[in-house]
N, C-alpha and C positions, 0 to 999 in steps of 0.2 A: 361176663364178669360177675353178674349177680349171683351165679351159682356158687361162688367162692366166699360170699359174704356170710357172716354169722347170722343165725336165726332165719336163714332162708333155706327152704327145702332143697337139698341137693338132688338134681335130676337122677333118676334111676336108670339102670341098664334098660335099653329099649327106647329111651327118650333122646331127642336130637342133641341135647346139651349135656349128655352123660359124660362125666370125666372120672375114670376109674382111679383108684389109688395106685401109687408106684408099687410094683411087685416087691414082696418081702426079700430082703437081701440086696436089692438094687438101689442105686442113687441116680439123681438127675444127671450127674457127670458120666456114670456108666452107660446110661441110656443114650446120652449124646454121642458117646464113642460108638455105640451100636448103630446109631443113625448115620454117622460118617462112614462106617463100614458098609452100610447098605448102598451108599452112593457108588461104591465099587462093585458090589455084588450084582446090582441091576444091569451092569454092562456085560456080564458074563452070560453065556448061553446055557440052556438046560439047567438052570439054577433055581428052579421054583421052590424046592424044599428049604433051601437055605434062606431065601428071601422071606418065605412065609414064617419061618421060625423067628427071624429077626423082627419082622413086622408084628408078630404076636408079642414079642418081648417089649417092644417100644410103643405099644398101644397107648399107654397112659401119657407118655411124653407128647405123642402126636395129638391126642385129644386136648391136652392142655394148650397146645399151640393153636389148634384150629378153633376151639370153643372159647377159651378164656381170652386169647389174644385176637380172636376174630381175623385171622390171617386171610389175605386174598388168595385167589386160586393160583396166580402166578408164583407167589411166594411158596405156597404149599407144594406146587409142582416142582419147584426148584429144590426144596428141602426133602421132599418125599416122592420122588419120581415113581417108585413102585406103586404108589397109591392110585396111579392113573393107568393101570392095566386092568383088563377084565377080571383076571384072577383075584387081584387084591381089592377091587371094588366089591366083589362078592364076599371076600373074606372079611373085609372091614365092616360090611353091613351085618354079617353074622356076629362079629364081635360086639357091635353096638346093640343089635336087636335080638340076637339068637334065632333069627329067621333066615332061611336060605333065600337069597334074592331072586336070581333068575329062574330057578326051578319053580318056585311058588308063583311068581309073576306070570310066567308063560302058562303054567298048568291052570291057573285061575282064570286067565283069559279064555282058555279052551272050555273050562268047566261052565262058565257063565255065558258062553257065546250064544247058544240057541235061545235061551230065555231073554237075554238082553236084546238081541236082534228082534225077537217077537214083540217086545215092549216098544221098541223104536218104530217098528213097522205099523203098530197100532196107534201111534201118536199122530195127531193131525197138526194143522197150522204150520207155524214156522219150522218146527222140527222136521216135519215130513218134507217140506220144501228143501231145507238145507241138507238133509241126508239122502235125497233122491239119487244124486250122482254116485255117492259112495256106495249105496246099496246096489246100484247097477253093476259096479265093479265087483262087489261081493258075489252077486248072482252069477257072474261069468267065470269065476275062478274057484278051483279046488285047492290052490296052493295055500298051505297052512300059514306061511309068513304073511302073505297078502291078506288073508282073511283076518288075521290078528290085527294087521294095520288098519283095515276097514273098521273093525270093531272099536279100536281106540278112537278113531276119528268120529265114529257115530256116538260114542260115549261123551266125547267133548261137546259135540253139537247138542246132544240131548240135555246136557247139563247147562246149556245156554252160554257156552264159552267159545272162543275162536281157535279153530284148529291151527291156524298160522302162528299163533302165539307159542305153540309147542313144537309143531312139526313144520319145518321150513323146507320147501321143495324148490329145486332149481334144475335147469337143463345144463348140460355140459358147457354150452356156449355162453352161459350167463355167469361164468366164473368170477369176473371182476365185480359185477353187481352183487353176487353172492357174498364175496369176501367183505365188501363194504357193509352190507347189511348185518352179517354175522358178527362183525366186530362191535356192533352196537347191542348185541343180545346179552341179556342177563343169563339166560339159559335156554337151550333149544336142542332138538334133534334135527340135524340137517340131512336132506336126501338129495342126491345128485342123480339125475336120470339122463339117459342117452336121447330119449325122445319123450313126447308128451303122453304116450300110451301108458296109462296107469297099470295095465296088466303085465307090463314088462318089469323084470326085477331091476332095482336101482343099481347104478354103477358104484355108488358109495353111500354109506350111511355113517354118520358120526355124531359127536356131541360137542356143543359149545357151552362153556360156562364163563361168565364175565368177559365175553369177547374172545376167549382163548379156546382153540380147538384142543380138546383133551383126549379124544378118541376118534378113530376113523376105521374104515374097512370092517364095520360090524355086519353081522349076517342079515339083519332085518331092522325095520322100524321098531318092531316090538322089543327086540333086544336093546335098541337104543333108548327107548322109553324106560325100560327096566333099569338100565345102568344109570340113566339120568336121575331116576327116582332114587336109586341107591346113593348117588353122590349128593343129593339135596334132600335132607330130612326136614327142611323148611321150604315152603314154596311160595311163589309170587301170588299176589292177590288176584291177578287177572286169570289165574288158573286154579283158584283155591278149591272149587268144587271138584274139578277133575282130579287133582292130587289127593283131595280128601277121600274121594271114591276109590282111587288106587290104593291108598293106605288102609282105609277102614274096611272096604268090601273085598278087594282083591288080595291084598297082602295080609288082611286080618290082624292089623296092628292097632291097638287101642280102639276096637270097633264100637265101643259104647259111646264115644264122643264124635258125633257126626254133625255136619251142617244139616239144616232141615231138608234141603233139596236132596242131599245124598241119602239121608235117612229114608225119605220117601222112595227113592230108587231101591234101596236095600230091602224094604218091605215087599216091593213088587217082585224082586228076585227070589 
């Protein structure tokens, strides 16, 4: 709400609270009609171009609702179901930041992989102890998706945070316990495995926000983390260093403003 008050700097494009002006020639009523039309269009198959056009057009209305009204995820999902698809998460992130979400996220993980793992291997004490098992998995696999997953876990541990706060892993037989735990989550990537062998690909990967499952059947944990990052331009305090590193180092968004811990890592990289 503060961003709409007088004498307060309006957040710019690229900032989490950015609200663009209504397009020239449009009105709030016209955009609401487009929103209602979108509810029908998302039910049609092979309709990506039409949906994208209408989502582009209604961007200002949507940002007004999400930022100024601070709508919850259930309400947003009901009013803007297209916003909970992989295509539109990527498109919306581009509208807000002008940065391509998944391509940059994944490419940057690969770019920094060797150096970051070297830094982590050279670290002693608690970091070495906590990353030992993850690094064992990394050393046994050439699978790109699994190596990215291991890198993300090592990054979290290196920054002194808890992997389980972001990536929640369950076995297929733990479905009931998983559902109960995930309903309490503010945000997380969930991973369902057939067996405890970490070298085997997950059966399912998805995203939970405010206890609501917003995506599933994602290709990998890294894809899940990228899309979760794209859905949350503000992040929880318990993962502040991890998300700060993802934003400033990996996504290169506002890189001059880092926490001291992340800045130290950035210098080493």
